[in-house]
All heavy atoms as TSV, in Angstrom:
chain	resi	resn	atom	element	x	y	z
A	1	MET	N	N	0.818	-1.187	-0.003
A	1	MET	CA	C	0.015	0.006	-0.033
A	1	MET	C	C	0.950	1.298	0.056
A	1	MET	O	O	1.833	1.295	0.787
A	1	MET	CB	C	-0.906	0.103	1.281
A	1	MET	CG	C	-2.232	-0.523	1.102
A	1	MET	SD	S	-3.174	-0.128	2.661
A	1	MET	CE	C	-4.702	-0.423	1.994
A	2	THR	N	N	0.424	2.106	-0.697
A	2	THR	CA	C	1.130	3.463	-0.685
A	2	THR	C	C	0.795	4.205	0.685
A	2	THR	O	O	-0.258	3.882	1.233
A	2	THR	CB	C	0.782	4.345	-1.896
A	2	THR	OG1	O	-0.548	4.702	-1.840
A	2	THR	CG2	C	1.107	3.671	-3.220
A	3	VAL	N	N	1.631	5.162	0.903
A	3	VAL	CA	C	1.366	5.949	2.081
A	3	VAL	C	C	0.059	6.718	2.085
A	3	VAL	O	O	-0.666	6.844	3.043
A	3	VAL	CB	C	2.542	6.993	2.439
A	3	VAL	CG1	C	2.251	7.822	3.556
A	3	VAL	CG2	C	3.855	6.254	2.541
A	4	VAL	N	N	-0.327	7.185	0.858
A	4	VAL	CA	C	-1.590	7.802	0.843
A	4	VAL	C	C	-2.716	7.057	0.963
A	4	VAL	O	O	-3.614	7.447	1.696
A	4	VAL	CB	C	-1.597	8.535	-0.594
A	4	VAL	CG1	C	-2.970	9.341	-0.852
A	4	VAL	CG2	C	-0.487	9.597	-0.893
A	5	ARG	N	N	-2.749	5.812	0.413
A	5	ARG	CA	C	-3.844	4.869	0.647
A	5	ARG	C	C	-3.896	4.478	2.154
A	5	ARG	O	O	-5.000	4.372	2.693
A	5	ARG	CB	C	-3.751	3.665	-0.204
A	5	ARG	CG	C	-3.929	3.996	-1.598
A	5	ARG	CD	C	-3.975	2.751	-2.605
A	5	ARG	NE	N	-4.168	2.945	-3.853
A	5	ARG	CZ	C	-4.320	2.019	-4.740
A	5	ARG	NH1	N	-4.221	0.789	-4.399
A	5	ARG	NH2	N	-4.575	2.366	-6.031
A	6	LEU	N	N	-2.854	4.309	2.797
A	6	LEU	CA	C	-2.737	3.964	4.161
A	6	LEU	C	C	-3.240	5.092	4.955
A	6	LEU	O	O	-4.013	4.765	5.941
A	6	LEU	CB	C	-1.377	3.551	4.628
A	6	LEU	CG	C	-1.165	2.907	5.934
A	6	LEU	CD1	C	-2.012	1.718	6.050
A	6	LEU	CD2	C	0.164	2.740	6.286
A	7	LEU	N	N	-2.941	6.139	4.653
A	7	LEU	CA	C	-3.390	7.297	5.446
A	7	LEU	C	C	-4.960	7.536	5.309
A	7	LEU	O	O	-5.710	7.841	6.276
A	7	LEU	CB	C	-2.587	8.560	5.032
A	7	LEU	CG	C	-2.946	9.867	5.744
A	7	LEU	CD1	C	-2.721	9.832	7.315
A	7	LEU	CD2	C	-2.208	11.072	5.251
A	8	ALA	N	N	-5.360	7.368	4.104
A	8	ALA	CA	C	-6.817	7.514	3.817
A	8	ALA	C	C	-7.520	6.460	4.479
A	8	ALA	O	O	-8.776	6.808	5.059
A	8	ALA	CB	C	-6.996	7.557	2.183
A	9	ALA	N	N	-7.204	5.248	4.454
A	9	ALA	CA	C	-7.853	4.154	5.154
A	9	ALA	C	C	-7.955	4.347	6.623
A	9	ALA	O	O	-8.994	4.148	7.291
A	9	ALA	CB	C	-7.186	2.801	4.801
A	10	GLY	N	N	-6.884	4.792	7.118
A	10	GLY	CA	C	-6.801	5.092	8.594
A	10	GLY	C	C	-7.696	6.249	9.088
A	10	GLY	O	O	-8.368	6.123	10.060
A	11	THR	N	N	-7.850	7.319	8.264
A	11	THR	CA	C	-8.626	8.535	8.467
A	11	THR	C	C	-10.120	7.943	8.352
A	11	THR	O	O	-10.923	8.262	9.353
A	11	THR	CB	C	-8.453	9.521	7.483
A	11	THR	OG1	O	-7.032	9.869	7.502
A	11	THR	CG2	C	-9.394	10.666	7.657
A	12	LEU	N	N	-10.541	7.294	7.288
A	12	LEU	CA	C	-11.972	6.680	7.299
A	12	LEU	C	C	-12.269	5.846	8.436
A	12	LEU	O	O	-13.421	5.969	9.029
A	12	LEU	CB	C	-12.088	5.935	5.998
A	12	LEU	CG	C	-12.213	6.968	4.749
A	12	LEU	CD1	C	-12.226	6.118	3.506
A	12	LEU	CD2	C	-13.231	7.930	4.821
A	13	LEU	N	N	-11.341	4.927	8.928
A	13	LEU	CA	C	-11.690	3.995	9.961
A	13	LEU	C	C	-11.807	4.812	11.227
A	13	LEU	O	O	-12.719	4.485	11.983
A	13	LEU	CB	C	-10.470	3.038	10.081
A	13	LEU	CG	C	-10.604	1.942	11.133
A	13	LEU	CD1	C	-11.820	1.117	11.002
A	13	LEU	CD2	C	-9.464	1.035	11.256
A	14	SER	N	N	-10.929	5.758	11.456
A	14	SER	CA	C	-11.024	6.641	12.662
A	14	SER	C	C	-12.325	7.404	12.753
A	14	SER	O	O	-13.092	7.486	13.762
A	14	SER	CB	C	-9.828	7.615	12.796
A	14	SER	OG	O	-8.656	6.850	12.757
A	15	ALA	N	N	-12.738	7.888	11.637
A	15	ALA	CA	C	-14.001	8.705	11.557
A	15	ALA	C	C	-15.166	7.788	11.844
A	15	ALA	O	O	-16.023	8.167	12.520
A	15	ALA	CB	C	-14.163	9.411	10.123
A	16	ALA	N	N	-15.204	6.593	11.331
A	16	ALA	CA	C	-16.268	5.644	11.435
A	16	ALA	C	C	-16.359	5.204	12.956
A	16	ALA	O	O	-17.451	5.059	13.564
A	16	ALA	CB	C	-16.012	4.447	10.621
A	17	LEU	N	N	-15.193	5.048	13.606
A	17	LEU	CA	C	-15.171	4.465	14.957
A	17	LEU	C	C	-15.595	5.636	15.951
A	17	LEU	O	O	-16.424	5.406	16.963
A	17	LEU	CB	C	-13.806	4.015	15.424
A	17	LEU	CG	C	-13.443	2.659	14.678
A	17	LEU	CD1	C	-12.056	2.303	15.138
A	17	LEU	CD2	C	-14.475	1.613	15.121
A	18	VAL	N	N	-15.307	6.891	15.634
A	18	VAL	CA	C	-15.622	8.002	16.572
A	18	VAL	C	C	-16.993	8.408	16.447
A	18	VAL	O	O	-17.698	8.756	17.362
A	18	VAL	CB	C	-14.588	9.169	16.200
A	18	VAL	CG1	C	-15.101	10.541	16.870
A	18	VAL	CG2	C	-13.221	8.877	16.670
A	19	SER	N	N	-17.571	8.355	15.231
A	19	SER	CA	C	-18.995	8.825	15.071
A	19	SER	C	C	-19.981	7.724	15.357
A	19	SER	O	O	-21.131	8.101	15.538
A	19	SER	CB	C	-19.106	9.225	13.410
A	19	SER	OG	O	-18.932	8.070	12.648
A	20	ALA	N	N	-19.731	6.598	15.644
A	20	ALA	CA	C	-20.543	5.499	15.969
A	20	ALA	C	C	-21.422	5.899	17.188
A	20	ALA	O	O	-22.637	5.648	17.374
A	20	ALA	CB	C	-19.834	4.147	16.063
A	21	PRO	N	N	-20.718	6.346	18.404
A	21	PRO	CA	C	-21.574	6.669	19.429
A	21	PRO	C	C	-22.579	7.719	19.322
A	21	PRO	O	O	-23.549	7.827	19.997
A	21	PRO	CB	C	-20.535	7.046	20.568
A	21	PRO	CG	C	-19.302	6.358	20.122
A	21	PRO	CD	C	-19.387	6.409	18.654
A	22	VAL	N	N	-22.465	8.583	18.341
A	22	VAL	CA	C	-23.233	9.638	18.172
A	22	VAL	C	C	-24.731	9.140	17.732
A	22	VAL	O	O	-25.765	9.738	18.139
A	22	VAL	CB	C	-22.746	10.635	17.044
A	22	VAL	CG1	C	-23.780	11.647	16.640
A	22	VAL	CG2	C	-21.461	11.317	17.469
A	23	PHE	N	N	-24.780	8.088	16.958
A	23	PHE	CA	C	-25.960	7.636	16.520
A	23	PHE	C	C	-26.730	6.802	17.582
A	23	PHE	O	O	-27.964	6.569	17.502
A	23	PHE	CB	C	-25.776	6.639	15.366
A	23	PHE	CG	C	-25.243	7.336	14.123
A	23	PHE	CD1	C	-23.994	7.067	13.519
A	23	PHE	CD2	C	-25.981	8.249	13.473
A	23	PHE	CE1	C	-23.454	7.769	12.442
A	23	PHE	CE2	C	-25.504	8.891	12.272
A	23	PHE	CZ	C	-24.169	8.666	11.880
A	24	ALA	N	N	-26.041	6.332	18.636
A	24	ALA	CA	C	-26.736	5.750	19.800
A	24	ALA	C	C	-27.648	6.571	20.387
A	24	ALA	O	O	-28.798	6.107	20.818
A	24	ALA	CB	C	-25.653	5.140	20.691
A	25	GLY	N	N	-27.414	7.926	20.579
A	25	GLY	CA	C	-28.271	8.792	21.361
A	25	GLY	C	C	-28.418	8.481	22.836
A	25	GLY	O	O	-28.129	7.531	23.346
A	26	GLY	N	N	-28.731	9.534	23.510
A	26	GLY	CA	C	-28.967	9.512	25.003
A	26	GLY	C	C	-30.299	9.794	25.435
A	26	GLY	O	O	-30.613	10.013	26.631
A	27	ASP	N	N	-31.219	9.803	24.522
A	27	ASP	CA	C	-32.648	10.261	24.808
A	27	ASP	C	C	-33.283	9.094	25.528
A	27	ASP	O	O	-33.060	7.875	25.160
A	27	ASP	CB	C	-33.402	10.662	23.648
A	27	ASP	CG	C	-32.852	11.882	22.870
A	27	ASP	OD1	O	-32.281	12.649	23.632
A	27	ASP	OD2	O	-33.053	12.028	21.783
A	28	SER	N	N	-34.226	9.331	26.467
A	28	SER	CA	C	-34.944	8.324	27.037
A	28	SER	C	C	-36.352	8.327	26.386
A	28	SER	O	O	-36.742	9.242	25.882
A	28	SER	CB	C	-34.962	8.477	28.563
A	28	SER	OG	O	-35.699	9.721	28.877
A	29	GLY	N	N	-37.040	7.121	26.626
A	29	GLY	CA	C	-38.268	6.968	26.088
A	29	GLY	C	C	-38.578	5.704	25.253
A	29	GLY	O	O	-37.623	4.857	25.282
A	30	PHE	N	N	-39.695	5.467	24.825
A	30	PHE	CA	C	-40.040	4.266	23.962
A	30	PHE	C	C	-39.450	4.395	22.625
A	30	PHE	O	O	-39.278	5.579	22.052
A	30	PHE	CB	C	-41.531	4.078	23.904
A	30	PHE	CG	C	-42.266	3.658	25.312
A	30	PHE	CD1	C	-42.713	4.623	26.016
A	30	PHE	CD2	C	-42.137	2.366	25.688
A	30	PHE	CE1	C	-43.448	4.246	27.414
A	30	PHE	CE2	C	-42.704	2.092	26.814
A	30	PHE	CZ	C	-43.254	2.887	27.673
A	31	TYR	N	N	-39.247	3.263	22.004
A	31	TYR	CA	C	-38.768	3.116	20.683
A	31	TYR	C	C	-39.331	1.919	20.039
A	31	TYR	O	O	-39.763	1.011	20.724
A	31	TYR	CB	C	-37.194	3.164	20.599
A	31	TYR	CG	C	-36.568	1.983	21.305
A	31	TYR	CD1	C	-36.454	0.703	20.506
A	31	TYR	CD2	C	-36.150	2.000	22.596
A	31	TYR	CE1	C	-35.685	-0.332	21.068
A	31	TYR	CE2	C	-35.517	0.941	23.134
A	31	TYR	CZ	C	-35.370	-0.277	22.432
A	31	TYR	OH	O	-34.761	-1.339	23.101
A	32	ILE	N	N	-39.506	2.013	18.735
A	32	ILE	CA	C	-39.954	1.015	17.919
A	32	ILE	C	C	-39.120	0.798	16.611
A	32	ILE	O	O	-38.419	1.761	16.331
A	32	ILE	CB	C	-41.517	1.012	17.461
A	32	ILE	CG1	C	-41.635	2.438	16.649
A	32	ILE	CG2	C	-42.373	1.129	18.711
A	32	ILE	CD1	C	-43.020	2.535	16.019
A	33	GLY	N	N	-39.103	-0.362	16.085
A	33	GLY	CA	C	-38.355	-0.638	14.821
A	33	GLY	C	C	-38.911	-1.759	14.160
A	33	GLY	O	O	-39.660	-2.649	14.663
A	34	ALA	N	N	-38.476	-1.983	12.881
A	34	ALA	CA	C	-38.906	-2.981	12.117
A	34	ALA	C	C	-37.736	-3.390	11.163
A	34	ALA	O	O	-36.883	-2.695	10.921
A	34	ALA	CB	C	-40.180	-2.750	11.393
A	35	GLY	N	N	-37.873	-4.704	10.734
A	35	GLY	CA	C	-36.843	-5.314	9.873
A	35	GLY	C	C	-37.467	-6.200	8.810
A	35	GLY	O	O	-38.443	-6.846	9.200
A	36	LEU	N	N	-36.933	-6.234	7.632
A	36	LEU	CA	C	-37.453	-7.223	6.628
A	36	LEU	C	C	-36.405	-7.779	5.710
A	36	LEU	O	O	-35.402	-6.920	5.491
A	36	LEU	CB	C	-38.472	-6.385	5.766
A	36	LEU	CG	C	-39.196	-7.063	4.511
A	36	LEU	CD1	C	-40.132	-8.089	5.067
A	36	LEU	CD2	C	-39.933	-6.141	3.636
A	37	GLY	N	N	-36.364	-8.975	5.412
A	37	GLY	CA	C	-35.375	-9.600	4.771
A	37	GLY	C	C	-35.917	-10.773	3.896
A	37	GLY	O	O	-37.062	-11.357	4.136
A	38	GLN	N	N	-35.116	-11.153	2.800
A	38	GLN	CA	C	-35.573	-12.194	1.967
A	38	GLN	C	C	-34.398	-13.002	1.632
A	38	GLN	O	O	-33.290	-12.557	1.409
A	38	GLN	CB	C	-36.289	-11.769	0.698
A	38	GLN	CG	C	-36.770	-12.860	-0.171
A	38	GLN	CD	C	-37.502	-12.282	-1.357
A	38	GLN	OE1	O	-37.490	-11.132	-1.628
A	38	GLN	NE2	N	-38.214	-13.108	-2.084
A	39	GLY	N	N	-34.578	-14.364	1.514
A	39	GLY	CA	C	-33.451	-15.218	1.145
A	39	GLY	C	C	-33.947	-16.322	0.217
A	39	GLY	O	O	-35.068	-16.764	0.231
A	40	SER	N	N	-32.937	-16.866	-0.451
A	40	SER	CA	C	-33.334	-17.948	-1.466
A	40	SER	C	C	-32.075	-18.941	-1.448
A	40	SER	O	O	-31.114	-18.558	-1.396
A	40	SER	CB	C	-33.697	-17.505	-2.803
A	40	SER	OG	O	-32.614	-16.853	-3.359
A	41	LEU	N	N	-32.460	-20.198	-1.829
A	41	LEU	CA	C	-31.415	-21.213	-1.781
A	41	LEU	C	C	-31.867	-22.215	-3.035
A	41	LEU	O	O	-32.995	-22.524	-3.116
A	41	LEU	CB	C	-31.278	-21.927	-0.617
A	41	LEU	CG	C	-30.240	-23.180	-0.623
A	41	LEU	CD1	C	-28.882	-22.687	-0.732
A	41	LEU	CD2	C	-30.512	-23.910	0.667
A	42	ASP	N	N	-30.863	-22.497	-3.904
A	42	ASP	CA	C	-31.184	-23.482	-4.909
A	42	ASP	C	C	-29.821	-24.204	-5.159
A	42	ASP	O	O	-28.866	-23.835	-5.919
A	42	ASP	CB	C	-31.441	-22.771	-6.211
A	42	ASP	CG	C	-31.789	-23.765	-7.461
A	42	ASP	OD1	O	-31.937	-24.953	-7.133
A	42	ASP	OD2	O	-31.914	-23.377	-8.530
A	43	GLU	N	N	-29.656	-25.297	-4.420
A	43	GLU	CA	C	-28.423	-26.192	-4.510
A	43	GLU	C	C	-28.826	-27.709	-4.566
A	43	GLU	O	O	-29.777	-28.186	-4.198
A	43	GLU	CB	C	-27.685	-25.960	-3.107
A	43	GLU	CG	C	-27.050	-24.541	-2.920
A	43	GLU	CD	C	-25.923	-24.302	-3.989
A	43	GLU	OE1	O	-25.232	-25.241	-4.405
A	43	GLU	OE2	O	-25.785	-23.095	-4.264
A	44	ASP	N	N	-27.726	-28.418	-5.065
A	44	ASP	CA	C	-27.936	-29.776	-5.224
A	44	ASP	C	C	-26.640	-30.418	-4.760
A	44	ASP	O	O	-25.477	-30.257	-5.262
A	44	ASP	CB	C	-28.106	-30.137	-6.772
A	44	ASP	CG	C	-28.303	-31.651	-6.973
A	44	ASP	OD1	O	-28.784	-32.313	-6.042
A	44	ASP	OD2	O	-28.103	-32.154	-7.987
A	45	PHE	N	N	-26.803	-31.257	-3.693
A	45	PHE	CA	C	-25.627	-31.816	-2.981
A	45	PHE	C	C	-25.808	-33.404	-3.183
A	45	PHE	O	O	-26.607	-34.006	-2.363
A	45	PHE	CB	C	-25.592	-31.509	-1.489
A	45	PHE	CG	C	-25.326	-30.044	-1.241
A	45	PHE	CD1	C	-26.434	-29.222	-0.697
A	45	PHE	CD2	C	-24.130	-29.436	-1.466
A	45	PHE	CE1	C	-26.270	-27.949	-0.478
A	45	PHE	CE2	C	-23.838	-28.078	-1.128
A	45	PHE	CZ	C	-25.017	-27.416	-0.697
A	46	ASP	N	N	-25.048	-34.037	-4.037
A	46	ASP	CA	C	-25.020	-35.456	-4.119
A	46	ASP	C	C	-26.244	-36.131	-4.094
A	46	ASP	O	O	-26.784	-36.965	-3.383
A	46	ASP	CB	C	-24.159	-36.082	-3.181
A	46	ASP	CG	C	-22.676	-35.628	-3.320
A	46	ASP	OD1	O	-22.260	-35.467	-4.485
A	46	ASP	OD2	O	-21.962	-35.528	-2.282
A	47	GLY	N	N	-27.298	-35.577	-5.055
A	47	GLY	CA	C	-28.638	-36.123	-4.973
A	47	GLY	C	C	-29.607	-35.496	-4.032
A	47	GLY	O	O	-30.811	-35.771	-4.167
A	48	LEU	N	N	-29.170	-34.725	-3.029
A	48	LEU	CA	C	-30.140	-34.009	-2.238
A	48	LEU	C	C	-30.269	-32.573	-2.751
A	48	LEU	O	O	-29.429	-31.795	-2.928
A	48	LEU	CB	C	-29.461	-33.858	-0.753
A	48	LEU	CG	C	-29.427	-35.214	0.013
A	48	LEU	CD1	C	-28.635	-34.855	1.213
A	48	LEU	CD2	C	-30.719	-35.811	0.254
A	49	SER	N	N	-31.540	-32.255	-2.982
A	49	SER	CA	C	-31.843	-30.981	-3.798
A	49	SER	C	C	-32.516	-30.061	-2.654
A	49	SER	O	O	-33.444	-30.400	-2.163
A	49	SER	CB	C	-32.664	-31.178	-4.952
A	49	SER	OG	O	-33.007	-30.019	-5.590
A	50	PHE	N	N	-32.039	-28.727	-2.651
A	50	PHE	CA	C	-32.560	-27.802	-1.751
A	50	PHE	C	C	-33.115	-26.620	-2.744
A	50	PHE	O	O	-32.136	-26.093	-3.504
A	50	PHE	CB	C	-31.574	-27.261	-0.760
A	50	PHE	CG	C	-31.147	-28.258	0.317
A	50	PHE	CD1	C	-29.930	-29.000	0.119
A	50	PHE	CD2	C	-31.964	-28.713	1.298
A	50	PHE	CE1	C	-29.573	-29.934	0.880
A	50	PHE	CE2	C	-31.556	-29.611	2.203
A	50	PHE	CZ	C	-30.310	-30.196	1.969
A	51	ASP	N	N	-34.249	-26.327	-2.758
A	51	ASP	CA	C	-34.708	-25.229	-3.484
A	51	ASP	C	C	-35.877	-24.470	-2.806
A	51	ASP	O	O	-36.907	-25.100	-2.376
A	51	ASP	CB	C	-35.288	-25.781	-4.800
A	51	ASP	CG	C	-35.728	-24.660	-5.774
A	51	ASP	OD1	O	-35.417	-23.476	-5.486
A	51	ASP	OD2	O	-36.490	-24.869	-6.716
A	52	GLY	N	N	-35.584	-23.256	-2.432
A	52	GLY	CA	C	-36.756	-22.565	-1.662
A	52	GLY	C	C	-36.482	-21.095	-1.494
A	52	GLY	O	O	-35.180	-20.668	-1.777
A	53	ASP	N	N	-37.334	-20.279	-1.114
A	53	ASP	CA	C	-37.058	-18.956	-0.761
A	53	ASP	C	C	-38.052	-18.535	0.317
A	53	ASP	O	O	-39.153	-19.256	0.515
A	53	ASP	CB	C	-37.196	-18.013	-1.848
A	53	ASP	CG	C	-38.505	-18.074	-2.601
A	53	ASP	OD1	O	-39.484	-18.515	-2.176
A	53	ASP	OD2	O	-38.552	-17.907	-3.906
A	54	ASP	N	N	-37.783	-17.605	1.127
A	54	ASP	CA	C	-38.665	-17.205	2.188
A	54	ASP	C	C	-38.314	-15.799	2.661
A	54	ASP	O	O	-37.244	-15.135	2.267
A	54	ASP	CB	C	-38.292	-18.080	3.362
A	54	ASP	CG	C	-39.510	-18.155	4.404
A	54	ASP	OD1	O	-40.560	-17.520	4.228
A	54	ASP	OD2	O	-39.339	-18.972	5.333
A	55	THR	N	N	-39.330	-15.223	3.211
A	55	THR	CA	C	-39.264	-13.836	3.594
A	55	THR	C	C	-39.373	-13.740	5.216
A	55	THR	O	O	-40.126	-14.565	5.828
A	55	THR	CB	C	-40.449	-12.972	3.050
A	55	THR	OG1	O	-40.206	-12.966	1.614
A	55	THR	CG2	C	-40.308	-11.558	3.468
A	56	ALA	N	N	-38.536	-13.029	5.761
A	56	ALA	CA	C	-38.553	-12.934	7.327
A	56	ALA	C	C	-38.730	-11.445	7.725
A	56	ALA	O	O	-38.310	-10.544	6.926
A	56	ALA	CB	C	-37.265	-13.346	7.869
A	57	TYR	N	N	-39.358	-11.271	8.825
A	57	TYR	CA	C	-39.619	-9.909	9.222
A	57	TYR	C	C	-39.366	-9.948	10.849
A	57	TYR	O	O	-39.381	-10.907	11.458
A	57	TYR	CB	C	-40.923	-9.416	8.931
A	57	TYR	CG	C	-42.052	-10.209	9.650
A	57	TYR	CD1	C	-42.595	-9.967	10.806
A	57	TYR	CD2	C	-42.526	-11.324	8.856
A	57	TYR	CE1	C	-43.588	-10.775	11.307
A	57	TYR	CE2	C	-43.542	-12.197	9.336
A	57	TYR	CZ	C	-44.137	-11.896	10.707
A	57	TYR	OH	O	-45.085	-12.695	11.215
A	58	LYS	N	N	-39.265	-8.682	11.306
A	58	LYS	CA	C	-39.031	-8.596	12.864
A	58	LYS	C	C	-39.650	-7.202	13.220
A	58	LYS	O	O	-39.596	-6.249	12.501
A	58	LYS	CB	C	-37.722	-8.756	13.381
A	58	LYS	CG	C	-36.790	-7.665	12.935
A	58	LYS	CD	C	-35.327	-7.868	13.603
A	58	LYS	CE	C	-34.373	-6.856	13.124
A	58	LYS	NZ	N	-33.096	-7.133	13.679
A	59	LEU	N	N	-40.267	-7.151	14.361
A	59	LEU	CA	C	-40.835	-6.046	14.992
A	59	LEU	C	C	-40.172	-5.789	16.303
A	59	LEU	O	O	-40.127	-6.923	17.179
A	59	LEU	CB	C	-42.381	-6.109	15.152
A	59	LEU	CG	C	-43.113	-6.051	13.742
A	59	LEU	CD1	C	-44.594	-6.255	14.145
A	59	LEU	CD2	C	-42.862	-4.807	12.979
A	60	ILE	N	N	-39.743	-4.721	16.649
A	60	ILE	CA	C	-39.104	-4.507	18.001
A	60	ILE	C	C	-39.572	-3.273	18.713
A	60	ILE	O	O	-40.059	-2.287	17.964
A	60	ILE	CB	C	-37.520	-4.364	17.859
A	60	ILE	CG1	C	-37.101	-3.146	16.991
A	60	ILE	CG2	C	-36.849	-5.637	17.423
A	60	ILE	CD1	C	-35.653	-2.933	17.066
A	61	ALA	N	N	-39.715	-3.318	19.920
A	61	ALA	CA	C	-40.196	-2.118	20.640
A	61	ALA	C	C	-39.513	-2.251	22.077
A	61	ALA	O	O	-39.036	-3.409	22.605
A	61	ALA	CB	C	-41.634	-2.328	20.957
A	62	GLY	N	N	-39.269	-1.153	22.765
A	62	GLY	CA	C	-38.628	-1.208	24.043
A	62	GLY	C	C	-38.681	0.261	24.607
A	62	GLY	O	O	-39.233	1.208	24.084
A	63	TYR	N	N	-37.847	0.388	25.818
A	63	TYR	CA	C	-37.798	1.633	26.430
A	63	TYR	C	C	-36.365	1.864	26.744
A	63	TYR	O	O	-35.679	1.021	27.446
A	63	TYR	CB	C	-38.656	1.490	27.808
A	63	TYR	CG	C	-38.657	2.913	28.487
A	63	TYR	CD1	C	-39.472	3.921	28.132
A	63	TYR	CD2	C	-37.703	3.173	29.517
A	63	TYR	CE1	C	-39.498	5.074	28.728
A	63	TYR	CE2	C	-37.670	4.348	30.145
A	63	TYR	CZ	C	-38.563	5.338	29.711
A	63	TYR	OH	O	-38.502	6.672	30.311
A	64	ASN	N	N	-35.812	2.986	26.439
A	64	ASN	CA	C	-34.516	3.413	26.658
A	64	ASN	C	C	-34.525	4.276	27.886
A	64	ASN	O	O	-35.175	5.294	28.028
A	64	ASN	CB	C	-33.843	4.170	25.457
A	64	ASN	CG	C	-32.487	4.464	25.738
A	64	ASN	OD1	O	-31.832	4.210	26.732
A	64	ASN	ND2	N	-31.899	5.065	24.764
A	65	PHE	N	N	-33.807	3.883	29.013
A	65	PHE	CA	C	-33.781	4.645	30.253
A	65	PHE	C	C	-32.980	5.950	30.115
A	65	PHE	O	O	-33.257	6.855	30.985
A	65	PHE	CB	C	-33.156	3.715	31.340
A	65	PHE	CG	C	-34.003	2.583	31.694
A	65	PHE	CD1	C	-33.751	1.309	31.292
A	65	PHE	CD2	C	-35.172	2.748	32.345
A	65	PHE	CE1	C	-34.469	0.228	31.472
A	65	PHE	CE2	C	-36.023	1.709	32.670
A	65	PHE	CZ	C	-35.669	0.344	32.148
A	66	GLY	N	N	-31.991	6.114	29.322
A	66	GLY	CA	C	-31.299	7.334	29.093
A	66	GLY	C	C	-30.162	7.729	30.178
A	66	GLY	O	O	-29.370	8.533	29.995
A	67	ILE	N	N	-30.141	6.856	31.248
A	67	ILE	CA	C	-29.124	6.949	32.300
A	67	ILE	C	C	-27.868	6.598	31.622
A	67	ILE	O	O	-26.790	7.375	31.787
A	67	ILE	CB	C	-29.479	6.251	33.503
A	67	ILE	CG1	C	-30.846	6.723	34.015
A	67	ILE	CG2	C	-28.359	6.254	34.496
A	67	ILE	CD1	C	-31.333	5.850	35.165
A	68	ILE	N	N	-27.796	5.318	31.064
A	68	ILE	CA	C	-26.704	4.920	30.347
A	68	ILE	C	C	-27.219	4.706	28.926
A	68	ILE	O	O	-28.148	3.935	28.650
A	68	ILE	CB	C	-26.205	3.616	30.936
A	68	ILE	CG1	C	-25.701	3.679	32.350
A	68	ILE	CG2	C	-24.971	3.123	30.109
A	68	ILE	CD1	C	-25.417	2.392	33.035
A	69	PRO	N	N	-26.616	5.429	27.931
A	69	PRO	CA	C	-27.138	5.488	26.597
A	69	PRO	C	C	-27.559	4.145	25.988
A	69	PRO	O	O	-28.438	4.123	25.216
A	69	PRO	CB	C	-26.174	6.229	25.752
A	69	PRO	CG	C	-25.376	7.001	26.779
A	69	PRO	CD	C	-25.335	6.249	28.052
A	70	LEU	N	N	-26.798	3.145	26.271
A	70	LEU	CA	C	-26.964	1.838	25.562
A	70	LEU	C	C	-27.873	0.965	26.442
A	70	LEU	O	O	-27.861	-0.305	26.152
A	70	LEU	CB	C	-25.654	1.207	25.211
A	70	LEU	CG	C	-24.704	2.095	24.298
A	70	LEU	CD1	C	-23.394	1.325	24.020
A	70	LEU	CD2	C	-25.532	2.324	23.044
A	71	VAL	N	N	-28.559	1.255	27.446
A	71	VAL	CA	C	-29.379	0.305	28.360
A	71	VAL	C	C	-30.787	0.462	28.016
A	71	VAL	O	O	-31.273	1.693	28.017
A	71	VAL	CB	C	-28.961	0.595	29.805
A	71	VAL	CG1	C	-29.951	-0.200	30.598
A	71	VAL	CG2	C	-27.546	0.259	30.113
A	72	GLY	N	N	-31.417	-0.447	27.670
A	72	GLY	CA	C	-32.845	-0.429	27.271
A	72	GLY	C	C	-33.481	-1.770	27.615
A	72	GLY	O	O	-32.786	-2.689	27.783
A	73	VAL	N	N	-34.828	-1.914	27.714
A	73	VAL	CA	C	-35.623	-3.026	27.871
A	73	VAL	C	C	-36.547	-3.234	26.820
A	73	VAL	O	O	-37.116	-2.253	26.460
A	73	VAL	CB	C	-36.216	-2.989	29.309
A	73	VAL	CG1	C	-37.132	-4.209	29.435
A	73	VAL	CG2	C	-35.094	-2.927	30.411
């Protein structure tokens, strides 16, 4: 790697690690969230055939106490 690429990679990594706690927030109160994903598989293993797809979802809710930013129930 050249020095410029190494310096750029180090700067981006440092910025990502330093800015991560900012998104955690310290506000207290209720929160909700949702997630959606889809997967598929089509494989053949020595005569065993797997073929399928499925969709998954999740709903989350909780309460953030705000005393310690990452503590919630």
